[in-house]
Residue, then its C-alpha position, 0 to 999 in steps of 0.5 A: m276256592k280252597n277256603r270255600i271247600l275248607i269251610t264247607v267241609l268244616m261245617s259239614v263235619a260239625i253238623c254230621g258229627c253232632q248228629k252222629q253224637q246225638a244218635e249214639s247218646s243214650a241220654k236224649p237232649d232236651s227236645n227244645i234245644r234240638a229244635q233250636f239247633e235244627q231251626s238255626d242250622n236251617q237258617l244258617s244254610v239259607y244264609l249260606d245259599k244266598l251268599d253263594s248266589s250271584t243274584i243277591s245285592i251287595e246290600e243284602r250280602i252286607r246285611i247277612l255277613c255283618n248282622q244276620y249270620p253272626e247274630e243267628y250263629k252266636n244267639n241260637y246255633m252256638p248255644a244249642l250246639l254247646q248244650l248238645a255236644p259240650q265235650e266236642y265243641t268249645e265256644k272258642d272253637l266255634l267262634r273261630d269257625l264263625d270268623n273263618a266263614l265270615n272272613f271267606y265270604k267278606q273277602k269273596a265279596n270285598i265287604q268290610c263291616s263297620 
């Protein structure tokens, strides 16, 4: 339970911090990058909502945890966030956050990716 709260807080801080930085910045980032970030963030939220649901199948949980969530995060979310706020995030930190989130949900559902 503590891990879930910690992960939720970390994701919220990352998203809120990024949005605050964007609002305060005098130089506007490329609108395509911002759109990519927002679209990816929405998709990751959908995945997290499904993982928090008790009604999805174990096969869908495995598909999300082992394939869809990490691919979306690494291919869209992380590159966009690094371009929008390069001084606040590093690839190493974002990958660690991804591992923490995935490990929490894998432990919760007793899932191991191959």
